[in-house]
C-alpha positions in Angstrom: -113.0 -66.2 363.6 -115.7 -64.1 362.0 -118.9 -65.8 360.8 -118.8 -67.2 357.3 -121.4 -64.7 356.0 -119.2 -61.7 356.9 -116.2 -62.9 354.8 -115.2 -61.4 351.5 -112.9 -63.1 349.0 -110.7 -61.0 346.8 -109.5 -63.0 343.8 -106.3 -62.3 341.7 -104.9 -59.8 344.2 -101.4 -58.6 343.6 -98.6 -59.1 346.2 -96.2 -56.2 346.2 -93.7 -57.7 348.6 -91.0 -58.5 346.0 -90.3 -58.0 342.3 -92.3 -61.2 341.3 -95.5 -59.3 342.0 -97.6 -62.5 342.1 -101.1 -61.6 340.9 -102.8 -64.9 341.6 -103.3 -64.3 345.4 -106.8 -65.1 346.9 -107.4 -63.0 350.0 -110.1 -63.7 352.6 -111.2 -60.5 354.4 -113.5 -60.1 357.4 -114.0 -57.1 359.8 -111.5 -55.1 357.7 -108.7 -57.6 358.3 -107.1 -60.1 356.0 -107.5 -63.6 357.5 -106.0 -65.7 354.7 -103.7 -65.2 351.7 -103.9 -68.3 349.5 -101.0 -68.9 347.1 -98.8 -66.4 348.8 -95.3 -67.5 349.8 -93.9 -67.0 353.3 -92.9 -63.4 352.5 -96.3 -62.7 351.0 -98.1 -64.2 354.0 -96.3 -61.8 356.3 -96.9 -58.9 353.9 -100.7 -59.4 353.9 -101.4 -60.8 357.3 -98.9 -58.9 359.6 -99.4 -55.4 358.2 -102.0 -53.2 359.8 -102.5 -49.4 360.1 -100.8 -48.2 363.2 -102.9 -45.9 365.4 -102.1 -42.2 365.4 -102.7 -39.0 363.5 -102.7 -38.9 359.7 -100.4 -35.9 359.9 -97.9 -34.6 362.4 -95.8 -31.4 362.4 -92.6 -31.7 364.5 -94.1 -34.7 366.2 -97.4 -32.9 367.1 -100.8 -34.0 365.5 -102.0 -31.5 362.9 -104.6 -31.4 360.2 -103.8 -32.6 356.7 -104.2 -29.1 355.4 -101.7 -27.7 357.8 -99.3 -30.5 357.0 -99.6 -30.0 353.2 -99.0 -26.2 353.6 -96.0 -26.7 355.8 -94.5 -29.4 353.5 -95.0 -27.2 350.5 -93.3 -24.2 352.2 -90.3 -26.3 353.1 -89.9 -27.6 349.5 -90.4 -24.2 347.8 -88.1 -22.3 350.2 -85.3 -24.9 349.9 -82.3 -24.1 347.6 -81.4 -27.8 347.0 -84.4 -30.1 347.9 -84.2 -33.8 347.5 -87.0 -36.4 347.0 -86.0 -40.0 347.7 -87.6 -43.4 347.9 -90.7 -44.4 345.8 -90.2 -48.2 345.6 -93.1 -49.0 347.9 -95.8 -47.0 346.3 -97.9 -46.9 343.1 -96.8 -45.7 339.7 -99.4 -43.0 339.9 -97.9 -41.6 343.1 -94.4 -41.9 341.6 -95.5 -39.7 338.7 -96.8 -37.0 341.1 -93.4 -37.1 343.0 -91.6 -36.4 339.7 -94.0 -33.5 339.0 -93.2 -32.0 342.4 -89.5 -32.3 341.9 -89.9 -30.6 338.5 -91.8 -27.7 340.0 -89.3 -27.0 342.8 -86.2 -27.7 340.6 -85.1 -30.5 343.0 -83.3 -33.8 342.7 -85.2 -37.0 342.7 -83.7 -40.4 343.4 -85.0 -43.9 344.1 -83.8 -46.9 346.0 -82.5 -48.2 342.7 -79.4 -46.1 343.1 -78.4 -48.4 346.1 -79.5 -51.7 344.6 -79.7 -52.5 340.9 -78.6 -49.1 339.6 -75.4 -50.4 338.2 -77.4 -52.8 336.0 -79.4 -49.9 334.5 -76.1 -48.0 333.9 -74.8 -51.0 332.0 -78.0 -51.3 330.0 -77.3 -47.7 328.7 -73.9 -48.8 327.5 -74.7 -52.2 325.9 -78.5 -52.6 325.7 -80.2 -55.8 327.0 -81.4 -59.0 325.3 -84.5 -59.6 327.3 -88.0 -61.2 327.6 -91.0 -61.4 329.8 -91.2 -64.0 332.6 -94.1 -65.5 330.6 -91.9 -66.2 327.6 -89.2 -67.6 329.8 -91.7 -69.8 331.6 -92.8 -71.4 328.3 -89.5 -71.6 326.5 -86.4 -71.7 328.7 -84.7 -75.1 329.1 -81.5 -73.6 330.7 -81.9 -71.2 333.6 -78.9 -69.5 335.2 -78.9 -67.5 338.4 -75.8 -65.4 339.0 -75.3 -63.5 342.3 -78.8 -63.9 343.5 -80.7 -66.3 345.9 -84.3 -66.4 344.7 -85.2 -69.2 347.2 -84.8 -66.6 349.9 -85.6 -63.3 348.1 -88.2 -64.4 345.5 -89.7 -67.7 346.9 -92.2 -68.3 344.0 -89.8 -67.5 341.2 -88.9 -71.1 340.7 -92.5 -72.4 340.9 -94.2 -69.7 338.8 -91.7 -68.6 336.2 -88.6 -70.7 335.7 -88.0 -74.3 337.0 -91.3 -76.0 338.0 -94.1 -74.8 335.7 -95.0 -76.8 332.6 -94.5 -74.7 329.5 -95.4 -74.9 325.8 -91.9 -75.9 324.8 -90.9 -77.6 328.2 -94.0 -79.7 328.7 -92.6 -81.8 331.6 -91.6 -78.8 333.7 -88.6 -79.4 335.9 -87.3 -82.5 334.1 -87.0 -80.5 330.9 -84.9 -77.8 332.4 -81.3 -77.4 333.7 -80.7 -75.0 336.5 -77.2 -73.4 337.2 -76.4 -71.2 340.2 -73.2 -69.2 340.2 -72.4 -67.4 343.5 -69.7 -66.5 345.9 -71.3 -68.6 348.6 -73.5 -71.7 348.9 -77.1 -70.4 349.1 -80.5 -72.0 349.5 -80.9 -71.7 345.8 -77.8 -73.8 345.2 -79.6 -76.7 346.8 -82.2 -76.6 344.0 -79.7 -76.3 341.2 -78.4 -79.1 338.9 -75.0 -77.3 338.8 -73.5 -75.0 341.4 -70.3 -73.0 340.7 -68.9 -71.2 343.7 -66.8 -68.3 342.4 -64.2 -66.6 344.6 -65.7 -63.4 346.1 -65.1 -60.4 343.9 -64.0 -62.5 340.9 -67.3 -62.4 338.9 -65.8 -60.1 336.3 -62.9 -62.6 335.6 -65.4 -65.5 335.5 -67.6 -63.8 333.0 -64.8 -62.9 330.7 -63.5 -66.5 330.8 -66.9 -67.6 329.7 -67.0 -65.1 326.9 -63.6 -66.4 325.7 -64.8 -70.0 325.9 -68.0 -69.3 324.0 -65.9 -67.8 321.2 -63.7 -70.8 321.1 -60.6 -69.1 322.5 -58.1 -71.0 324.7 -57.3 -70.0 328.3 -54.8 -71.3 330.9 -56.4 -73.9 333.2 -54.1 -73.0 336.1 -54.9 -69.3 335.8 -58.6 -70.0 335.6 -58.5 -72.1 338.8 -56.5 -69.6 340.7 -58.5 -66.6 339.6 -62.1 -67.9 340.0 -61.7 -70.9 342.3 -63.6 -73.1 339.8 -61.8 -75.5 337.5 -61.6 -74.8 333.7 -63.5 -78.0 333.0 -66.6 -76.7 334.9 -66.5 -73.4 332.8 -66.1 -75.4 329.6 -69.1 -77.5 330.5 -71.2 -74.4 331.2 -70.1 -72.7 328.0 -71.1 -75.7 326.0 -74.5 -76.0 327.8 -75.2 -72.4 327.1 -74.4 -72.7 323.4 -76.5 -76.0 323.0 -79.5 -74.7 324.9 -82.7 -74.2 322.8 -83.5 -71.2 324.9 -81.4 -69.8 327.8 -82.3 -67.3 330.5 -79.8 -65.6 332.8 -81.0 -63.9 336.0 -78.6 -61.8 338.1 -78.8 -59.9 341.3 -77.1 -57.6 343.7 -74.5 -60.3 344.5 -73.1 -59.5 341.0 -73.5 -55.7 340.7 -72.8 -54.4 344.2 -69.4 -56.1 344.5 -66.2 -54.5 343.4 -66.9 -54.6 339.7 -70.3 -52.9 339.9 -71.6 -51.9 336.5 -68.6 -53.5 334.8 -69.7 -56.9 336.0 -73.2 -56.2 334.5 -71.6 -55.1 331.2 -69.6 -58.3 331.0 -72.8 -60.4 331.6 -74.8 -58.4 329.1 -72.0 -58.9 326.5 -71.9 -62.6 327.2 -75.7 -62.9 326.7 -75.5 -60.9 323.5 -72.7 -63.1 322.1 -74.6 -66.3 323.0 -77.3 -65.2 320.5 -74.9 -66.0 317.7 -75.5 -69.7 318.7 -79.0 -69.8 320.3 -81.7 -67.7 321.9 -80.5 -66.3 325.2 -82.0 -63.6 327.4 -81.2 -61.9 330.7 -83.0 -60.1 333.5 -82.0 -58.4 336.7 -83.8 -59.6 339.8 -85.4 -56.6 341.4 -86.1 -57.5 345.0 -87.9 -54.4 346.3 -91.7 -53.9 345.7 -92.4 -51.5 342.8 -88.7 -50.5 342.2 -89.1 -51.3 338.5 -92.2 -49.1 338.4 -90.1 -46.2 339.8 -87.4 -46.8 337.1 -90.0 -46.7 334.4 -91.9 -43.7 335.7 -88.8 -41.6 336.0 -87.7 -42.8 332.5 -91.0 -41.7 331.0 -91.0 -38.3 332.7 -87.3 -37.4 332.6 -85.5 -39.8 330.3 -83.5 -41.3 333.1 -84.3 -44.0 335.7 -82.8 -42.6 338.9 -80.5 -39.8 340.2 -82.1 -37.0 338.3 -81.5 -33.3 338.9 -84.1 -30.8 337.7 -82.6 -27.5 339.0 -81.8 -26.1 335.6 -85.3 -26.6 334.2 -84.4 -29.8 332.4 -83.3 -33.2 333.6 -79.7 -34.2 334.2 -78.6 -37.7 335.1 -75.4 -38.3 337.1 -75.1 -41.4 339.4 -72.8 -40.5 342.3 -73.5 -36.8 342.0 -77.3 -36.9 342.2 -77.8 -40.2 344.1 -79.4 -39.6 347.5 -76.8 -41.3 349.7 -73.9 -39.4 348.2 -75.7 -36.1 347.9 -76.7 -36.2 351.6 -73.3 -37.4 352.7 -71.8 -34.3 351.1 -74.3 -32.2 353.1 -75.6 -30.5 349.9 -79.4 -31.0 350.3 -81.1 -28.4 352.6 -84.5 -30.2 352.7 -85.6 -33.7 351.9 -88.8 -35.6 351.3 -88.7 -39.4 351.9 -91.5 -41.2 350.2 -92.3 -44.8 351.3 -88.7 -45.5 352.2 -86.7 -46.5 355.4 -83.9 -44.1 356.4 -81.9 -47.2 357.1 -81.4 -47.6 353.3 -79.0 -44.7 353.5 -75.5 -44.6 355.0 -74.6 -43.2 358.4 -73.2 -39.9 357.0 -76.4 -39.4 355.0 -78.6 -40.1 358.0 -76.5 -37.7 360.1 -77.2 -34.9 357.6 -80.9 -35.7 357.5 -81.1 -35.1 361.2 -79.9 -31.5 360.6 -82.3 -30.5 357.8 -86.1 -30.4 357.5 -87.5 -33.8 356.5 -90.9 -34.6 355.1 -91.8 -38.3 355.6 -94.7 -39.9 353.7 -95.6 -43.5 353.7 -98.0 -46.3 354.7 -95.7 -48.1 357.0 -93.8 -47.1 360.2 -90.5 -46.5 358.5 -87.3 -46.2 360.6 -86.6 -42.5 361.3 -84.1 -41.8 364.1 -85.3 -38.2 364.3 -88.7 -36.4 364.4 -89.7 -35.4 360.9 -90.6 -31.8 360.3 -93.8 -33.0 358.6 -95.0 -36.6 358.6 -97.9 -38.2 356.6 -99.3 -41.6 357.5 -101.1 -42.9 354.4 -103.2 -45.9 353.5 -101.5 -49.3 353.2 -99.9 -49.7 349.7 -100.8 -53.0 348.2 -103.7 -53.6 350.6 -105.9 -50.6 350.8 -104.8 -48.6 347.7 -105.7 -49.1 344.0 -103.2 -48.3 341.3 -100.5 -49.7 339.1 -97.3 -51.5 339.8 -94.6 -53.1 337.6 -93.4 -56.7 337.8 -89.7 -57.3 337.6 -90.0 -57.9 333.8 -91.6 -54.5 333.3 -95.1 -55.9 332.9 -97.7 -53.5 334.5 -100.2 -55.0 336.9 -103.3 -53.6 338.7 -103.7 -53.5 342.5 -107.0 -54.6 343.9 -107.7 -53.0 347.4 -108.8 -55.6 349.9 -109.2 -53.6 353.1 -110.8 -50.0 353.2 -108.9 -47.2 354.9 -109.8 -43.9 356.3 -106.4 -42.5 355.4 -105.5 -40.8 352.1 -103.2 -42.7 349.7 -99.7 -41.5 348.8 -101.1 -40.4 345.5 -103.8 -38.2 347.1 -101.4 -36.5 349.4 -98.9 -35.9 346.7 -101.7 -34.5 344.4 -102.6 -32.0 347.1 -99.0 -31.2 347.8 -98.3 -30.5 344.1 -101.3 -28.2 344.0 -100.1 -26.2 347.0 -96.5 -26.0 345.6 -97.9 -24.6 342.4 -100.0 -22.0 344.3 -96.9 -20.8 346.1 -94.9 -20.6 342.9 -97.6 -18.8 340.9 -96.1 -15.3 341.4 -92.8 -16.4 339.9 -93.9 -19.1 337.5 -95.8 -19.0 334.3 -98.4 -21.7 334.4 
């Protein structure tokens, strides 16, 4: 242990491990290592204490060490010469870096996609159809007396969600905290979160759509057949009646949903049914809903792409203006169809893509950029090892409720950040395009 005099304490650091983005972490640093992360959950502890810069060159070309200038030039040549380049990832980096990635995609007329397309993308598609009745986590913390989790297990994926935002904290209108709240968990399996709930409803796998429409009918006072409800959902009608009445009587209700709802058979239709239910509940009381983003700064990526292009993911810029088409321009499908002839993976693991997509990546030039040792089963054409996001890099990230938060660097790094590399790459791309582009 280092002497006490050499320790530095970083207050109010932001943990970027999950979508909660807890910004009350106190880090103790000595000899350029984080020794302690007070307030952090078990996931946050591993995020801060177990992540270190791996030894090796900042830049490699075809697996061989190279200067940063050589790598920037080679990467720019690959992107400019490609007929159908793809940029993918972005969920584990800052909003500033995400903005530069969009600028590069715009210059080269490429396609840009984020990990959202494989996670909560169906929810964003549903928002475009129906809108969303929503609120910040701070409002929910102070007002919600009924909290429902559907298809998500925050006890495992967001360990401090209960204690910071929903069940445990004392709020202005729920002064006793947990005793003033009712928690309901709806899922296809008994999860760790179900143990914390007052009511647990185990729906048959793949029957969320039917369950949500039954709730919509009950909220509107319509009658349904008890036997049919039981056979379709696996939950008795009396349980759904009780939940419908609790939702209508709540002073303030909050619904959180996750990938267990939107990545099953119904996809965005499940999300639309839930959004419609929440909207209709506002005829009786105040009710809001939020998706549970589980990956770092994924919400930041959604917002940055929306600012810059008008769409949150799966955006093609080849015609000089943005086009949005999930399935056509999402990275996994685009690569599986072998359409991209070059790709840049930004702070993302190749394992997030399917086998067919990974097989095609092995056949085209790939530029890999990120602060971690991501899983790449092939040598990248150009690779950049950057400073640790969330530990050594300043910038902005978005909490799951779309509230922006600052990052406070705790450990210095000799490596450039994602943002710095992307800035230089954009400059080089522009230089190469000057003869054919009016600046």
